[in-house]
C-alpha positions as CSV (number, residue, x, y, z in Angstrom):
1,M,0.0,0.0,0.0
2,R,2.9,2.4,0.9
3,D,4.5,1.8,-2.5
4,L,1.3,2.6,-4.3
5,R,1.0,5.9,-2.4
6,K,4.6,6.8,-3.4
7,T,3.9,6.2,-7.0
8,A,0.7,8.2,-7.0
9,L,2.5,11.2,-5.3
10,W,5.3,11.0,-7.9
11,L,2.9,11.2,-10.8
12,G,0.9,14.0,-9.2
13,L,4.0,16.1,-8.7
14,I,5.0,15.7,-12.3
15,G,1.5,16.7,-13.4
16,S,1.6,19.7,-11.1
17,A,5.0,20.9,-12.5
18,S,3.7,20.7,-16.0
19,F,0.5,22.5,-15.0
20,L,2.4,25.3,-13.2
21,S,4.6,25.9,-16.2
22,L,1.6,26.3,-18.5
23,S,-0.2,28.5,-15.9
24,A,2.7,30.8,-15.6
25,M,2.9,31.2,-19.4
26,A,-0.8,32.0,-19.4
27,Q,-0.4,34.5,-16.5
28,T,2.4,36.3,-18.3
29,A,0.3,36.6,-21.3
30,T,-2.5,38.3,-19.3
31,N,-0.5,40.3,-16.7
32,D,2.2,41.8,-18.9
33,S,2.6,45.0,-17.0
34,P,5.2,47.6,-18.1
35,G,8.4,47.6,-16.0
36,A,8.0,44.2,-14.5
37,S,11.3,42.5,-14.4
38,E,10.2,39.0,-13.5
39,P,7.0,37.2,-14.2
40,V,4.8,36.2,-11.2
41,L,4.0,32.5,-11.2
42,A,0.6,31.7,-9.7
43,Q,0.3,28.5,-7.6
44,S,-2.9,26.6,-7.0
45,P,-3.7,26.0,-3.3
46,A,-5.1,22.7,-4.1
47,E,-1.8,21.3,-5.2
48,P,1.3,20.8,-2.9
49,S,4.3,22.9,-3.7
50,F,7.6,21.4,-4.5
51,H,9.0,22.5,-1.0
52,D,6.1,20.8,0.8
53,V,7.4,17.4,-0.2
54,I,9.2,15.7,2.7
55,A,12.3,13.9,1.8
56,E,12.5,10.1,2.3
57,P,14.3,9.4,5.6
58,A,17.6,7.5,5.5
59,L,17.6,3.8,5.3
60,G,16.7,2.3,8.8
61,Q,15.0,5.4,10.1
62,E,11.3,5.4,11.0
63,K,8.8,8.3,10.9
64,A,5.3,8.5,11.8
65,T,4.4,10.4,8.6
66,D,4.4,9.0,5.0
67,H,7.8,9.2,3.2
68,A,8.0,11.7,0.3
69,I,10.0,11.0,-3.0
70,P,12.8,13.6,-3.5
71,L,12.6,15.3,-7.0
72,P,15.1,17.6,-8.7
73,E,14.1,21.2,-9.1
74,P,12.5,21.8,-12.5
75,A,14.3,24.2,-14.9
76,P,12.8,27.7,-14.7
77,V,10.5,28.7,-17.7
78,V,12.0,31.8,-19.3
79,I,9.5,34.0,-21.0
80,E,10.5,37.1,-23.0
81,T,9.3,40.4,-21.5
82,A,8.3,43.5,-23.4
83,D,11.7,45.3,-22.9
84,R,13.7,42.3,-24.1
85,K,15.0,42.9,-27.7
86,P,13.9,40.1,-30.1
87,E,16.6,38.1,-31.6
88,P,17.3,39.2,-35.3
89,A,15.6,37.0,-38.0
90,I,17.9,34.5,-39.7
91,D,17.9,34.8,-43.5
92,I,18.1,31.2,-44.8
93,P,18.9,31.3,-48.5
94,L,16.8,29.0,-50.8
95,P,18.8,26.4,-52.8
96,E,19.6,27.4,-56.4
97,A,18.0,25.5,-59.3
98,A,20.0,22.5,-60.3
99,P,22.0,23.1,-63.5
100,V,20.9,21.3,-66.7
101,T,23.3,18.5,-67.2
102,A,24.4,17.1,-70.6
103,L,22.4,14.0,-69.9
104,M,19.3,16.1,-69.2
105,Q,19.8,17.9,-72.5
106,Q,20.1,14.6,-74.3
107,D,16.9,13.5,-72.8
108,M,15.1,16.7,-73.8
109,L,16.3,16.4,-77.4
110,R,15.3,12.7,-77.6
111,L,11.8,13.5,-76.2
112,T,11.5,16.4,-78.7
113,V,12.5,14.2,-81.6
114,E,10.1,11.5,-80.5
115,G,7.3,14.1,-80.3
116,L,7.9,15.4,-83.8
117,L,8.1,11.9,-85.3
118,G,4.9,11.0,-83.5
119,D,3.1,13.9,-85.2
120,E,1.7,12.7,-88.5
121,A,1.3,16.2,-89.9
122,A,4.9,17.0,-89.1
123,T,6.3,13.9,-90.7
124,R,4.1,14.4,-93.8
125,D,5.7,17.8,-94.2
126,L,9.1,16.0,-94.6
127,R,7.8,14.7,-98.0
128,L,8.7,11.1,-97.4
129,S,6.6,8.0,-98.2
130,A,4.9,6.1,-95.4
131,K,7.6,3.4,-95.6
132,E,10.4,6.0,-95.4
133,R,8.7,7.8,-92.5
134,E,8.6,4.4,-90.7
135,G,12.3,3.9,-91.5
136,L,13.1,7.4,-90.1
137,R,11.3,6.5,-86.8
138,A,13.1,3.2,-86.6
139,F,16.5,4.9,-87.1
140,Y,16.0,7.5,-84.3
141,A,14.4,4.9,-82.0
142,Q,17.5,2.7,-81.9
143,A,20.2,5.5,-82.3
144,Q,22.6,5.9,-79.4
145,R,22.4,9.7,-79.6
146,P,19.2,11.8,-80.0
147,L,20.4,13.7,-83.0
148,A,21.9,12.2,-86.1
149,W,23.7,15.3,-87.4
150,A,24.5,17.4,-84.4
151,S,26.5,17.0,-81.1
152,D,27.3,19.4,-78.3
153,G,25.3,22.2,-80.0
154,A,27.1,22.1,-83.4
155,F,26.6,20.2,-86.7
156,T,29.0,17.3,-87.1
157,Q,31.5,16.9,-89.9
158,E,29.3,14.3,-91.4
159,A,26.4,16.8,-91.5
160,M,28.6,19.3,-93.4
161,G,29.6,16.7,-95.9
162,A,26.0,15.6,-96.6
163,I,24.9,19.3,-96.9
164,A,27.7,19.9,-99.5
165,R,26.5,17.0,-101.6
166,L,22.8,18.1,-101.4
167,K,23.8,21.6,-102.5
168,A,25.7,20.1,-105.5
169,A,22.8,17.8,-106.5
170,D,22.7,19.5,-110.0
171,E,26.0,17.9,-110.8
172,D,24.2,14.6,-111.2
173,G,21.2,16.1,-112.9
174,L,19.1,16.3,-109.7
175,D,17.4,19.5,-108.5
176,P,19.0,21.0,-105.3
177,T,15.7,22.6,-104.4
178,D,14.3,19.2,-103.7
179,Y,16.7,18.7,-100.8
180,P,16.4,21.7,-98.4
181,V,19.1,21.9,-95.8
182,P,19.0,23.4,-92.2
183,D,20.7,26.7,-91.2
184,V,24.3,25.6,-90.3
185,K,24.6,28.8,-88.2
186,L,22.0,27.6,-85.7
187,R,23.2,28.7,-82.2
188,K,24.2,26.3,-79.5
189,E,21.7,27.9,-77.2
190,A,18.8,27.3,-79.6
191,A,15.8,25.5,-78.2
192,P,15.7,21.7,-78.4
193,S,12.7,22.0,-80.8
194,Q,14.9,24.0,-83.2
195,W,17.7,21.5,-83.2
196,A,15.3,18.6,-83.5
197,E,13.5,20.2,-86.5
198,A,16.9,20.9,-88.1
199,D,18.1,17.4,-87.6
200,L,15.0,15.8,-89.1
201,K,15.0,18.2,-92.0
202,L,18.5,17.1,-93.0
203,S,17.7,13.5,-92.5
204,A,14.7,13.8,-94.8
205,S,16.7,15.5,-97.5
206,V,19.4,12.8,-97.3
207,I,16.8,10.1,-97.6
208,R,15.2,11.8,-100.6
209,Y,18.5,12.3,-102.3
210,A,19.5,8.7,-102.0
211,R,16.1,7.5,-103.2
212,D,16.2,9.9,-106.2
213,A,19.8,9.0,-107.1
214,R,18.7,5.3,-107.3
215,G,15.8,6.2,-109.7
216,G,13.0,7.1,-107.3
217,R,12.0,10.4,-109.0
218,I,9.9,8.6,-111.7
219,E,7.9,5.4,-111.6
220,P,9.1,4.1,-115.0
221,S,6.0,1.9,-115.7
222,R,3.9,5.1,-115.6
223,L,5.7,6.2,-118.7
224,S,4.9,3.0,-120.5
225,P,3.7,-0.5,-119.5
226,L,6.7,-1.8,-121.5
227,V,9.2,0.0,-119.3
228,T,9.5,-2.2,-116.2
229,P,12.9,-2.1,-114.5
230,V,13.0,-3.2,-110.9
231,L,14.2,-0.2,-108.9
232,A,16.3,-1.1,-105.8
233,L,15.4,1.9,-103.7
234,P,17.4,2.1,-100.4
235,G,15.6,2.0,-97.0
236,A,15.5,5.2,-94.9
237,D,17.2,3.7,-91.9
238,E,19.9,2.1,-94.1
239,V,20.7,5.4,-95.8
240,L,21.0,7.3,-92.5
241,G,23.0,4.6,-90.9
242,K,25.5,4.7,-93.8
243,V,25.8,8.4,-94.4
244,A,25.5,9.9,-90.9
245,F,28.4,7.9,-89.6
246,A,30.6,7.7,-92.7
247,K,34.2,9.0,-92.8
248,D,33.3,10.9,-95.9
249,A,29.5,11.6,-95.9
250,N,29.7,13.6,-99.1
251,A,31.1,10.5,-101.0
252,A,28.8,8.1,-99.1
253,L,25.7,10.1,-100.3
254,A,27.1,10.5,-103.8
255,S,27.6,6.7,-104.1
256,Y,23.8,6.2,-104.5
257,N,24.2,7.6,-108.0
258,P,24.9,5.0,-110.7
259,P,28.6,3.8,-110.6
260,H,28.6,2.8,-114.2
261,A,31.2,4.3,-116.7
262,G,28.4,5.3,-119.1
263,Y,26.7,7.4,-116.5
264,R,29.9,9.0,-115.4
265,A,30.7,9.9,-119.0
266,L,27.4,11.7,-119.4
267,K,27.9,13.5,-116.2
268,E,31.2,14.9,-117.5
269,K,29.5,16.0,-120.7
270,L,26.8,17.8,-118.7
271,A,29.5,19.7,-116.8
272,E,31.3,20.6,-120.0
273,L,28.0,21.8,-121.6
274,R,27.3,24.0,-118.6
275,A,30.8,25.4,-118.4
276,S,30.9,26.8,-121.9
277,H,29.1,26.8,-125.1
278,P,30.2,24.0,-127.5
279,S,33.0,24.7,-129.9
280,Q,30.8,23.7,-132.7
281,P,27.5,25.5,-132.1
282,S,24.2,24.4,-133.6
283,V,23.1,26.4,-136.5
284,H,19.7,26.7,-138.2
285,V,20.1,25.3,-141.7
286,P,17.1,25.9,-144.0
287,K,15.4,23.0,-145.7
288,G,16.4,22.4,-149.3
289,P,17.4,19.7,-151.8
290,A,19.9,17.0,-150.9
291,L,23.5,18.0,-151.6
292,R,26.2,15.9,-153.1
293,V,29.8,16.7,-153.9
294,G,30.1,19.4,-156.6
295,M,26.7,20.9,-156.1
296,K,26.1,24.6,-155.4
297,D,23.7,25.9,-152.7
298,P,23.5,29.1,-150.7
299,R,23.3,27.0,-147.5
300,V,26.8,25.7,-147.9
301,P,28.5,28.7,-145.9
302,L,26.3,27.8,-142.9
303,I,27.3,24.2,-143.0
304,R,31.0,25.2,-143.3
305,A,30.5,27.4,-140.2
306,R,29.0,24.5,-138.3
307,F,32.2,22.5,-138.8
308,N,34.6,25.4,-138.4
309,L,35.9,25.0,-142.0
310,N,37.4,28.0,-143.7
311,E,35.5,29.4,-146.7
312,D,36.8,29.3,-150.2
313,D,35.9,32.8,-151.5
314,D,35.9,31.6,-155.1
315,N,33.7,28.5,-154.4
316,R,32.0,29.5,-151.2
317,N,28.7,27.9,-152.2
318,V,30.2,24.7,-153.5
319,Y,29.5,21.5,-151.5
320,D,33.1,20.1,-151.9
321,K,34.8,16.9,-150.8
322,R,36.2,18.3,-147.6
323,L,32.8,19.4,-146.4
324,S,31.2,16.1,-147.5
325,T,33.8,14.2,-145.3
326,A,32.9,16.4,-142.3
327,V,29.2,15.7,-142.9
328,A,29.8,11.9,-143.2
329,A,31.7,11.9,-139.8
330,F,28.8,13.8,-138.2
331,Q,26.3,11.4,-139.7
332,K,28.1,8.4,-138.2
333,E,28.2,10.2,-134.8
334,K,24.5,10.7,-134.9
335,G,23.7,7.2,-136.0
336,L,22.8,8.2,-139.5
337,Q,24.0,6.6,-142.8
338,G,27.5,8.1,-143.2
339,N,27.5,8.8,-146.9
340,G,28.3,12.5,-146.8
341,I,25.1,13.5,-148.6
342,L,23.3,16.4,-147.0
343,T,19.9,14.9,-146.6
344,A,16.8,16.4,-144.9
345,Q,17.5,14.2,-141.9
346,T,21.1,15.4,-141.7
347,V,19.9,19.0,-141.9
348,A,17.5,18.4,-139.0
349,A,20.4,16.9,-136.9
350,L,22.7,19.9,-137.8
351,S,20.2,22.4,-136.6
352,G,20.0,20.5,-133.4
353,P,18.3,21.4,-130.1
354,S,18.9,24.5,-128.0
355,L,21.4,24.5,-125.1
356,A,18.6,24.0,-122.6
357,Q,17.2,21.1,-124.6
358,R,20.6,19.5,-124.9
359,E,21.1,19.7,-121.1
360,A,17.6,18.2,-120.7
361,N,18.5,15.3,-123.0
362,L,21.6,14.6,-121.1
363,I,19.8,14.6,-117.8
364,A,17.0,12.3,-119.2
365,N,19.6,9.8,-120.3
366,M,21.4,10.0,-117.0
367,E,18.0,9.3,-115.3
368,R,17.6,6.1,-117.3
369,W,21.0,4.8,-116.1
370,R,19.3,4.9,-112.6
371,W,16.9,2.3,-113.9
372,L,19.7,-0.3,-114.2
373,P,20.9,-2.4,-111.3
374,E,23.8,-1.0,-109.3
375,D,25.7,-4.3,-110.2
376,L,25.3,-5.1,-113.9
377,G,27.2,-8.3,-113.4
378,K,30.9,-9.1,-114.1
379,R,29.7,-10.7,-117.4
380,H,26.5,-9.3,-118.8
381,I,24.7,-8.4,-122.0
382,M,23.7,-4.8,-122.7
383,V,21.3,-4.1,-125.6
384,N,20.9,-0.4,-126.3
385,V,17.6,-0.3,-128.3
386,P,18.0,3.1,-130.0
387,E,21.5,2.2,-131.1
388,F,20.4,-1.2,-132.5
389,R,23.5,-2.8,-130.9
390,L,24.3,-5.6,-128.4
391,Q,27.4,-5.8,-126.4
392,L,28.6,-8.7,-124.2
393,V,30.8,-7.1,-121.5
394,D,33.3,-9.1,-119.5
395,S,35.1,-7.4,-116.6
396,G,34.3,-4.0,-117.9
397,K,35.5,-4.6,-121.4
398,V,33.4,-5.4,-124.5
399,A,34.2,-9.1,-125.4
400,H,31.7,-9.3,-128.3
401,E,29.5,-6.8,-130.2
402,T,26.9,-7.2,-132.8
403,R,24.0,-5.4,-134.6
404,V,20.5,-6.2,-133.6
405,I,16.9,-5.6,-134.8
406,V,14.4,-4.2,-132.3
407,G,10.7,-3.7,-132.0
408,K,8.7,-1.3,-134.2
409,E,7.1,1.7,-132.7
410,Q,3.8,-0.2,-132.7
411,S,5.4,-3.2,-131.0
412,Q,8.2,-1.8,-128.9
413,T,11.0,-3.8,-127.3
414,P,10.4,-3.6,-123.5
415,I,13.0,-2.1,-121.2
416,F,14.0,-4.2,-118.2
417,S,16.7,-6.5,-116.8
418,E,16.6,-10.3,-116.3
419,N,19.0,-13.3,-116.2
420,M,19.5,-15.5,-119.2
421,K,19.4,-19.2,-118.2
422,Y,19.4,-21.3,-121.3
423,L,19.3,-21.3,-125.1
424,V,17.3,-23.4,-127.5
425,V,18.6,-24.7,-130.8
426,N,16.0,-25.5,-133.5
427,P,13.3,-23.7,-131.6
428,S,9.6,-23.8,-132.5
429,W,7.8,-20.5,-132.4
430,T,4.6,-20.1,-130.4
431,I,2.8,-17.1,-131.7
432,P,2.5,-14.5,-128.8
433,P,-0.9,-13.2,-127.7
434,S,-0.3,-9.7,-129.3
435,I,0.3,-11.2,-132.8
436,M,-2.5,-13.7,-132.3
437,K,-4.9,-10.8,-131.7
438,K,-3.7,-8.5,-134.4
439,E,-2.9,-11.0,-137.2
440,I,-3.7,-14.6,-136.7
441,L,-7.2,-14.5,-135.4
442,P,-8.4,-12.0,-138.0
443,G,-6.7,-14.1,-140.7
444,L,-8.4,-17.3,-139.5
445,A,-11.7,-15.6,-139.4
446,N,-11.4,-14.7,-143.1
447,D,-9.6,-17.9,-144.2
448,P,-9.7,-21.2,-142.2
449,D,-6.4,-22.2,-143.9
450,Y,-4.6,-19.0,-143.1
451,A,-2.3,-20.7,-140.6
452,A,-1.6,-23.8,-142.7
453,K,-0.7,-21.8,-145.7
454,R,2.1,-20.1,-143.7
455,G,3.4,-23.4,-142.2
456,Y,1.8,-22.9,-138.8
457,T,0.3,-25.6,-136.7
458,V,-3.0,-24.9,-134.9
459,I,-3.3,-26.6,-131.5
460,R,-6.5,-26.6,-129.3
461,K,-5.8,-27.0,-125.6
462,G,-8.5,-26.7,-123.0
463,G,-10.5,-24.2,-124.9
464,R,-7.4,-22.2,-125.9
465,L,-6.2,-21.8,-129.4
466,I,-2.4,-22.1,-129.8
467,V,-0.6,-21.5,-133.1
468,Q,3.0,-22.7,-133.5
469,Q,5.6,-22.5,-136.2
470,P,7.7,-25.7,-136.3
471,P,11.6,-25.6,-136.4
472,G,13.2,-25.0,-139.7
473,E,14.8,-22.5,-142.0
474,R,11.6,-20.5,-142.4
475,N,11.0,-20.3,-138.6
476,A,10.7,-16.7,-137.4
477,L,13.2,-17.4,-134.6
478,G,15.9,-18.8,-137.0
479,F,18.0,-21.6,-135.6
480,V,18.6,-20.4,-132.0
481,K,16.9,-18.4,-129.3
482,F,18.3,-17.1,-126.0
483,M,15.9,-17.3,-123.1
484,F,15.8,-15.0,-120.1
485,P,12.2,-15.7,-118.8
486,N,10.2,-12.5,-118.3
487,K,6.6,-11.3,-118.2
488,H,6.9,-9.7,-121.6
489,A,7.7,-13.0,-123.3
490,V,10.6,-11.5,-125.3
491,Y,14.0,-13.0,-125.9
492,L,17.1,-12.7,-128.2
493,H,16.9,-14.9,-131.3
494,D,18.2,-15.6,-134.8
495,T,16.2,-14.6,-137.9
496,P,15.8,-15.9,-141.5
497,N,15.7,-12.3,-142.8
498,R,19.4,-11.5,-142.3
499,N,19.4,-8.8,-145.1
500,L,17.6,-6.5,-142.7
501,F,20.8,-5.9,-140.7
502,T,22.2,-3.7,-143.4
503,A,19.5,-1.0,-142.7
504,A,20.6,2.0,-140.7
505,K,17.4,2.1,-138.7
506,R,16.5,-1.5,-137.6
507,A,13.2,-1.3,-135.9
508,F,11.3,-4.2,-137.6
509,S,10.4,-6.8,-134.9
510,H,7.3,-7.5,-132.9
511,G,9.3,-6.8,-129.7
512,C,12.0,-9.4,-129.5
513,V,15.6,-8.7,-130.3
514,R,17.0,-10.3,-133.4
515,V,20.7,-10.9,-133.4
516,E,22.9,-10.7,-136.5
517,K,25.4,-13.5,-135.6
518,P,23.6,-15.7,-133.1
519,F,26.0,-18.7,-133.0
520,E,29.0,-16.5,-132.5
521,L,27.2,-14.8,-129.7
522,A,26.2,-18.2,-128.2
523,E,29.9,-19.3,-128.0
524,F,30.8,-16.1,-126.1
525,I,27.8,-16.6,-123.8
526,M,28.7,-20.3,-123.0
527,G,32.3,-19.2,-122.2
528,E,35.7,-20.4,-123.0
529,D,35.6,-23.4,-120.6
530,S,32.3,-24.7,-122.1
531,K,32.2,-27.6,-124.6
532,W,29.5,-25.8,-126.4
533,D,31.4,-23.8,-129.0
534,E,29.9,-22.4,-132.2
535,K,30.8,-25.5,-134.2
536,K,29.1,-27.9,-131.8
537,L,26.0,-25.7,-131.5
538,R,25.7,-25.5,-135.3
539,S,25.9,-29.3,-135.5
540,L,22.5,-29.5,-133.7
541,I,20.7,-27.8,-136.6
542,G,17.9,-29.9,-138.0
543,K,18.0,-32.5,-135.2
544,G,15.0,-31.4,-133.3
545,E,14.6,-28.8,-130.5
546,R,17.5,-28.9,-128.1
547,T,17.8,-26.9,-124.8
548,V,21.3,-26.0,-123.7
549,F,21.7,-24.5,-120.2
550,L,24.2,-21.8,-119.4
551,P,27.0,-22.7,-116.9
552,K,25.5,-19.9,-114.7
553,P,22.9,-17.2,-115.3
554,L,23.9,-14.2,-117.4
555,P,22.4,-10.8,-116.7
556,V,20.7,-9.2,-119.7
557,H,19.8,-5.5,-119.8
558,L,17.5,-4.1,-122.4
559,A,18.3,-0.4,-122.1
560,Y,17.3,2.8,-123.8
561,F,20.0,5.5,-124.4
562,T,19.8,8.2,-127.1
563,L,23.1,9.7,-125.9
564,A,26.3,7.8,-125.2
565,V,30.0,8.6,-125.0
566,D,32.2,6.3,-127.1
567,E,35.7,5.1,-126.3
568,K,37.2,8.3,-127.9
569,G,35.2,10.5,-125.6
570,S,32.8,11.7,-128.4
571,L,29.1,12.2,-127.6
572,K,26.9,10.2,-129.9
573,S,23.2,10.6,-130.3
574,Y,20.6,8.2,-131.6
575,T,17.0,8.5,-132.7
576,D,14.4,8.6,-129.9
577,L,12.5,5.6,-131.3
578,Y,9.7,5.4,-128.7
579,G,9.6,9.0,-127.5
580,L,11.1,8.1,-124.1
581,D,13.3,11.2,-124.0
582,Q,10.3,13.4,-124.3
583,K,8.4,11.4,-121.6
584,V,11.2,11.5,-119.1
585,R,11.8,15.3,-119.7
586,A,8.1,15.9,-119.1
587,A,8.1,13.8,-115.9
588,L,11.1,15.8,-114.6
589,N,9.8,19.2,-115.7
590,L,12.8,19.7,-118.0
591,A,13.0,21.8,-121.2
592,Q,11.1,20.3,-124.1
């Protein structure tokens, strides 16, 4: 019982001390008289004071009264009075804003680029196809740095190289205005949005340049359904990955232009034409009768001026031998019959196109080089339709060359590339659908024996009518055909009408290419290591249809060039048989 009373008294005193402290504070707040030096602490009579507590007697001593628990004196409560000066306020400075680190800048740029690429309207303004826009997003999504062309607030060396190539696009017959470039003086302090827009602008122009350099400016099949080259357009992410990190970005971007010698030669001629007027300017020669050696005509001085030949004052109007020789050389250069006679066709060629038209024709021919594969093949066949010529090229050199006959304007030879896989000796000829529709069916309708009279065999197969010409000397394909399977069903072949090869303009076929010396060509095609030489192939004539497979596929390119540079560096021109020059110029908005 005594212990319980001690504990109760202890707790009571603690409560009293706390209560007194709070009471004193309240009293000071209400009795704050001027001049008072110490506050008056009020004490409740109901509570014992600290000094009323009787100390516990020493161990072993007895007292009649209850023992009290000794407590330490509480610390005095100090309260400010009115005459005490307040402590001065402490000015605690706020922490400065954390500086923007390089990592934070990178994150801001990346987020800005992602935002622009996610904006459909913004990406459409870049003038890229849907596939190219997707490639652009893929490139930036996996890139190690947020910008492809800038670092630390400045354009990279690669960016400057790419910009230089874009600005010089006209060297390759492209239009520099199609490839806008960013302001290279953009300040380092520019907003992330400005840097992101500049970077994407340059990326889009680089992608468009690479695409156009590989032939993407025109869809060839829109010019004609018979022009069907397969364009190998590069992917956007592949282009950026190659150019943005190249040691020489200028050269890397330029490499998307055709690497072929024929293209480079035309490019040089374009530069020469722009640098100065030709030494032999075109002149307007009036129409008139054909001129031969010894004839007089008032047009002769104009023709002499065209070839920079000095005039003979005594015979200034005489068409002499020296002038005839110059005209003959010009005719050969233009693909005309080189007889030196001033014909109407020669007069038209002499007058020639304007400077702007000549430039446009060069660019149109350069454009068609873009339709060819980047790799023509170490060994390949090149047929230039307007030139009526076939060349078999081996390791960059012409191993075999021959004249050919190509399609008429009404039945044009298609333009495309494919691999030759086999040749057929003693071929039969299945009449193609175009000839069936135009000639055979109308003939059969008028005369049931129309096909038989011409040595054709009529075959009915499943409701279809097939007409074939059996092998033999009269066969339209001659003794051999060279097969490179394609959707146009055309091929190279022999012909029984070999006298047609003497003509200057050889556009007589229904679309296939007739070869002047087919067995000689066949030996070159089979190669030196093959057992199939010309003699052995000829030995098969008359022994039934025989298929001979090539050791390996041989690329065949049916091309269309009206301008070409020969081995002497002279520019030769050929007749635009199918009007493709005009169509390409129109598609590219060039001079007509």
